[in-house]
N, C-alpha and C positions, 0 to 999 in steps of 0.2 A: 659937727664932728664931736664924737665922744672922746673925752680926754683920759678918763680913768674908769675902770670897772672892777668889780669884785666878782670873781667866778666861783660859784658854788658847784661842786662836783659830787657825783654819786657813782662809786666804782662798780656797783652791782647793776646799774641800769642797762637795759638793752642787752641782757645776757653777757655783760662785760664789755660791750662796745663803747660805752660812754667815756672811759678814760682815753681811748684812742681818738674819739671825736673831739674831746676837750683839748687834748694836747695839740692837735692840728689847728684848732680854732685859736687857742692861746698864742701859738707861734705866729699865726697870721695877724692877730691883733697887735702883737708887739712889733711885727714888721711894719705895721701901719702907724706906729707911734703911739699906740694906746697903752697907758700904764695899767698893768694887770696885777691884782692881788688875788691869790688863790686860797680858798678855804674848803675844807672837806671834813664832814662830821662822821664819826664812827656809828652814829645812830640818827634817827629822825629828830630826836630831841636835841642832840648836840648840833646837828645841821641847822635847826631852827634858831638855836641860841647864837650860833656864829653869824647867821644871816641877820638877825636882829641887831647884833653888835655892829656889823658892817653898815647897816642902814643908819643906825644912830650916830656913827662916827662920820658918815658922809661918803658918798660915792656917786659918780655920774649915773651908774646903773648897777643893779644886781643881776648877774647873768647866771641862769640855771643851765648847766651842762649835763643833760640827762633827759629823762622822760617826764610825763605829766605828773608823776608822783613827786618828783623833785620840784617841779613848778608849783605844785600845791604847797609845799613847804615855803617856797619863796613868797607866795601870795600872803601867807600869814604874817610875814615880816614887812611886806611892801604896802598892803592895803591902806589907803588913805594917808600915805606919807608923801606922795608926789614924786618919789623916786621910781624910775621906770624899770620894768623887767626886760632883760635881754634873754634870748633863747638860743642855745646850741643843741639841736636835737640829737639825742643819744638813747632814746627809749624804744619801746616796741610799738606804742600807739602814736605818740607825737601829735595828738589832736590840737594842742595849743599851737604848735608850729604850723600846721595846716591852716588853722583859723587866721593866723597873723602873717601868712605868706612868707614863711621862713623856709629856705631850702632844706629838705629833710635829709638828703643823702650827700650833702657837700658841706662839711664843717667850715671850710675856708670861706665859702660863699655866705654862710650864716654869720661868720665873723665880719665880713664886709658890711652886712646889714647893720650889725651892732656899731661898727666904727662910723658908719654914715649917720646914725643917730636920729632917724626919723621916728618921732614919738607921737602916739595917739593916746587920747584919754578914753577909757572904756568903763562900762559898768562891771561890777563884780556881784556875785551872789553871796549873801551873808546868811549863815545858818545859825540859829539859836534854838534852845530848847525851852518850851513853855515853863513859866514859873521858876526859871533858873536864876532870875535876878540880874542886876546890872553887872555883877562880877562873875556871872555864870558862863556856861559854854558858848563859845563863838568860833565859827570856822568860815573861811572865805573860799570861794571857788570861781574859776574862770570859764569853764566849759559846761559840764553837765552833772547833775545829781540824779542818781538812779535809785530806784527802790522796787521791790517785788521780785519777779522771776530772775532778772539779771543780777540783782544783788544776792539772791539766794545761791545762784551759780557761783558767784565770786566767793561768797562765804565758804561754800563746800570746797572749791578749788584751793583755797588757802589752807584748808585742813588736810588736804590730800598730800601724801608723801611720795606717791607714784601715780602716774608717770610725771616726768619733769617737762618743763617747757609748755608750749601752747596745747599739747595733747591733754594736759591736766584739765584745761577748761572744757575740752570736748567731753571728757569723761564726766566731769561735774554736771555738764548740761544734760547728758543722757540720764544721769541719776535723778536730777531735779525734774526732768520731763516725766519720768516714771512716777514721781510723787506730786505732779502738778495738781494744784487745788486752787479754787477761787479765793482771793484775798479780799476781805471786807475793808474797803477804804472809806475814809471820810476826808474830803478835800474841801478846804475853805479858801475861796478866792476873794478878790476885792468886792465882787458884786454878786456872788452866789455861793451856796454850799451844796456839795454833791456827795451823795452816799451811794456806793455801788460796789459790786464785786469785780475786781480787775486782776489781770495777770501781772501787770507792772504799770508804774506811774513814774514818768521821767520829767525832770524840770531842767530846762536849758537856758543858760545865759548865752552860751555858744551853741553851735549846731551839731557837733559830733562827739562820740566817745568810742572806745574800743578800736581805735585805729581807722577811723573814717566812716563809722556807722552814723548816718545822718538822722539821728533819732528825733531831733527838733530842727528840721531843715530850714525853717523860716525865722529862726531866732536871730536877733541882731544885738550886738554887744554895746550899742549906743542908744537904744530906744527907751531905756528905763523900765523895761518889762521883762518878765520871765515867760518863756513858752512852755506849756505843759502838754505832754503827750500821754494819753491814757489808753492803754490796750486792754480792752474788756476781757473778762474771763471767757474762755472757749476751749475747744478740744486741743489735744496735743498736736494733732496734724495741722490744724489751722495756725497754731503758733509757729510750728516749724516752717510752714509755707510763707509766713509773714516775714521772717528774718532776712531772706535775700533782698526783699524790697527796701529794707532799711538803709542799705548801702547807697541807694539812689534817692532816698527820701520820699519815695512814692507810697509808702505805707500809710501816710496820712490821708490818702484818698479812699482807704478801705473802710467798710462798714463797721468793723470791730475796733476802729481807732477814732478817738475823740481828741480834739485839740482845743486849748484855751490860752488866753494871755491874761496876765495879772501881775501887778507889782509885788504883791505879797501872796504867799501860799502857806497854808498849814496842811501837813500830811499826817494822818493818823491811820495806823493799821497794826494789828497785833503781831508780835514776833518778827518784825521786819527791821532790818538795818539799812540805813542809807549809805551810799558811796558817792563821794564827790571828787571830780577829777581823778576817778579810778581808785581813790583811797577810802578805806573804811572811816566813816565819819561819826555816826550816832544812831542809836535806835530811835524809831518813831515813837511818840509824836515829835515833830520838829516844825519850826517856822523858818521860812525862806523868804528873803527880800532882795530885790534888785536895788543895789545902792549906786546911784548915778555918779559917775566920775570917780569911783573909788580906786580904780587902777590906771596905771600908765604902762605902755608897752612899746618897745622898739619894733616897728613893723617893716616888712619887706615891700609892701605895697599898700595903698590906701584901703581901709576896711569899711569905709562908708561913702 
């Protein structure tokens, strides 16, 4: 039984749905006798500072009430501390919630999961930049790191002022498809080095991104390995036809898709930015490593 939690909220998540979900879950937690401390940052930097302060002062769990972007902030505070993550889904994608069997559309049921306090230890992905030194850039992620076509679409969508909502990504995808070009990648794995032209390269600690797209369908968060999906360069039409198969994870059976497993990965490609857990992370080159047991999470059902 969880006795006390700190709930981190994001009022902008889920097109404003997050505060409503958070309020319902917090009320349920208090009804169940859980002591709740609420924190809310005006910016990502402030939210991270508050989360780190809560972790340093001690809490049974840090609960992210929002989407995968807020969970990304929580991981930066929680990684390798032993304090578990709790999830109240309130975003648009909610891929962490799906991965850890948290009810997506019922905040009271998500609160029940948190109060029950069934914790599992998982791997996290750690991103660093080559030659940045011991005090250099470090980011943690729980689900998927993307680079290539999908990250270019996200880059463009973030620059667009119109339209608002999901349609913005559709417009960005159309524009990027029109400008589709092969991207020369160098991928360094534990046991081999690959140089090829690709449309996108994705590294998964978990299985999905983008609200259920199973881009690395066979990834496991407890095996100490990262799953890498490489979609080789091809025509626009072939790329468009491939995307529906990603929701079922069957794209990995196609000829234009290669998959690998490795504990460590280096990605190099010109003018490409990586996104992890849906958040802009760093320009390539980057190093990614599966760190065994770096995270703990309150789960709705066993994950292994």
